[in-house]
N, C-alpha and C positions, 0 to 999 in steps of 0.2 A: 484425379490422382491415378497415376499409372506407374507401376514399378515392375520391371522385368530384370532379373539378375541371378547370377550364379552364387552359390553359397556352399559352405562346408560345415554341415552340422552332423555330428556323429554321436550315436548313443549305443552303449553296450550294457546289457544286463547279464552279468556273469552267472547268476543263479540259474538262468534259463538258457544259457549258451546261445544268445542271439545278439545280433547287431543290426542297427538300422541307421539311416541318415537321410538328409535332404540335400540335394545337389542344385536345385533351382527353385525359385518361387516367382509366381506372377500374381499381381493383385491390381485390379482396376475398379474404380468407383468414383462417384461424385462426392467430394468432400467439401464441406462448408467451414470456413474459418471466420470467426466473429471477434473483432477487437472492440471491446467495450467494458466499462464506460470510459469515455474520454475525460481526462482530468487536466488541470491547469499546470501541473508540474511534471518534470521528467519522472517516469518514461512516457508521459502523455496518455498512456493506455493503462487502465486499471487491471484488466484481466484478458486472457485469451481463451476462447472456447473453440473446440473443433469436433466434428462428427461427420459421419456418412449420412446422406439423405436417404439412401436405401442400401440394402445388403450388397456389398461389393462382390465382384467375381474373383475367385481364388483358385489357383492351380498350383499344386505342389508336386514336384518330381521326387518321389521317394526312392530310396535304395534299401533293399533288405526288409521291406515292409511285411512281407509274408511271414517271416519268422517272428517279427515283433508282434503280430496280431495273434500269435499263439499264446502269448503271455497272459495269464489271468488278469482281468481288469483293464486290459488294453485292446480287447478284441472288438470294441466298438469304435476304435479310433479311425477317423476318416477325414477327408477334406471338409465334409459337411459339418462334422462335429466341431472342427477348428473354426469354421466360418460362424457357427452359432456362438462360440465363445467370443469371437470378435464382435458380433452383433450385440452381445450383452454389455459391451463396454462402449462401442463406438457408432452404433446405428440408432437414429432417433427412435424413442425419446432419450436414449442414453447418449452421453457426451463426456468429453474430458475438458475440465475447466482448470486453468492454471492462473492463480492470482499473481499479479506483478507488484501490487502494493498491499500493505496490511489492512488498510481501511475498507477495502471493497467488500460488499455484501455477497459472499461467495454462494450462499444458498439460493439467492434469487437468480443468479446466473446459471447455476448447475441445474436447478429445477424451475424453469420459467413456467408461467401460466400459459396453457395452450391458447393458440390463436383462435381455435374454434373446434367444433365437433362435426365430423362427416357421418351422416346416417346413410347407410348403403342398403337399398332394397334390392336384393339379389333375386330377381323374379323368375326369368325363364330363358331358354335358348331355343334356337330354331335351325333345322337343317344341318345338324352336326355330322361329322364324318363317322361312318360305321367302321369301327376298328376290329370288332370281333368277327372272326371268319370260321368257316366250317369246311370239312372235307379238304383239308390241307390248303385252304385259301381259295378254293374254287367258288364257294358260296359266301357272299358278303352278308354279315349279320348286322347287329346294332351295336350300341355302346352302353356302358354304365357310367354316365357322366357325373362328375362332381367338380366343384370349383375351389380354388385357393385364392383368397383375397389378402393383399398386403397393403398396409400403409406404414411406411417406415419399418419398425421392428414389430408392429402389431400384425398378427396373422390369424385369419379365420378360415375354417374349412366347412363347406356345405355338406349336406347329406348326399348320399349316392342315390341316383334314380336308375333303377335297373331297366336295361333293354329299352332304351328310349332315345331317339335322335332329336326329339323336341321336348326336352324335360322342363318341368315346372317346379322350381324350388320354393318360391315365395318365402324367403328368409330375410331377416333384417339384422344388420350389424352396425355398431357404432364405434368409430375410431377417433382418437384425439389427434389433432393436427397441430404441430408445434412450429413448423417453418413453412412459409410460402412467400414468394414463388420458389419453386424447386421441387417440392414434394409432389408425388404422383400416386394415384391409385393404380395398383398393379393386380391384374386378375389372370389366372391361368386355369384352363379347363383340362381335365384328364378323364380318361376312360379307366375305371378300376379293373385290374386284372390280378390273377393269383400271383404272378411273378413280378412283372414290371408294368406300371401303368402307362398307357399310351397318351401322347400329347394331342389335345383337341383344339388348341388355339389360345391366344393371349390377347390382352388388351391393356393399354396404358392411357390414363386420363389425367391431364394436368389439373390440379386442384384449384388453380387460379380461375379456370373457367367455371368450376362449380361455385366458387365463392361469388363470382360476378353475377351468375344467373340465379343463385340461391336455390333453385330447383331445376334439375334436369331429369326428364323422363323420356328416354330414347332407346331405339334399337342401335347397337353398335356392331359393325362388321369386325369379326375376329381377325387378328393378324397371324402370320406365319402358317396359315393353312389355306386350302383351296376354297373352303366354303364354311358357312356357319355364322350366326348372328346371336348377340346376347342382349337381352332386355334388362336395363337397369333404371332404377329411380334413385337419384342422388340428391340429398338435402344438405345444405350448409347451415349449421346452427351456430349462432353467435352467443358467447358467454355474456350474461348480464350480471352486473354487480348487486342488483336489488331483486326482490321477489315480487315486484309489482305486476309482472305478467305471468305469474305462476298459475293462476286459475285458468287462463287461456291455454297455457301449455298443457296442463293436466286434462283439459277437455279434449284437446287434439289427440293426446296419447290414448285416452279411453276409446276414441273412435278407431284407433289402429291397434288395439290391445292384443289382437290375435296374430299380429304379423311377426312378433319376435318371441322366441322361446323364453328369454330371460326378462321380457318386458322392455319398454322403451324408457329412456332416461328423461327426467324432468329437471335434474340439477346435477352439478358436478362437485364432489367432495375431494379436496386436495389435502393430503396429509404428508407432512415432512417428518421423517424419522431422523432426528439430528444426531443423537448419541445415546449411549447407555453407560451406567456406572454400577459398580458393586455386584456384578453378575456372579452367580455361583460357579465355583471351580468344577470343571469336569474331571472328576477323579477317575472315571472309567478310561478316558482318553489318556490321562497321565499314567495309569497302570499299564496301558497298552504300549506307550512309548518307552516305559522303563523296563518292561519285561524282556 
């Protein structure tokens, strides 16, 4: 999905004597559209679902934004914030589902059961770039590396290892995988700095390969940088409808109990919050609106 276009969006807040607007928008991303279930009558398709496989790229050309950011409550406005809002609606596991017939089970389409669970052992890195410098750049120092791991809209951040170009994290994360092929494991490494963190490399792994191998334990060369490698152990876990293998799973988890801060999962609980009724009225909010 790629959209590049001019637009005319104007905003004026008279109380603060400021105006702002948007004169162009660019958005690029991989969107998946699913037409299901197929039915025997017109319109032949019961519902339409659409979502981005990963967070799209967004660029907004603002006008008058400096004045707008002086307004209380809007000083956190940025492309990143807007992109996060889009992610909350349209990046996996979030999706928009539009029923085309009344009989379709919309909850099963909007909240499908995950295809599997990806267990990510974020182990160590080697030979990273030294981004910290001294004496105005004459002396090269080390880095304070950490990683950001993404699977769809699920984001994990590792701890920071101070002054080390060969850091060892030994952390474990678990992410639900809803769509494949198409979904990827995305990893970016950064050097923590007081002002802006420096980029240390990235990595993308197709989850189809992980599912096929079931277990990958490898050193991966980092992309977009001149040097650096990352050691990962990736496990693909399949969801089982019965508890017949639970004892075996629990035994394996006990052996690895020190690897994850929150513990490793042995089962998945799926809870659908459908609707609510007879909620108490928020009188405080009403007083605020009426005052």
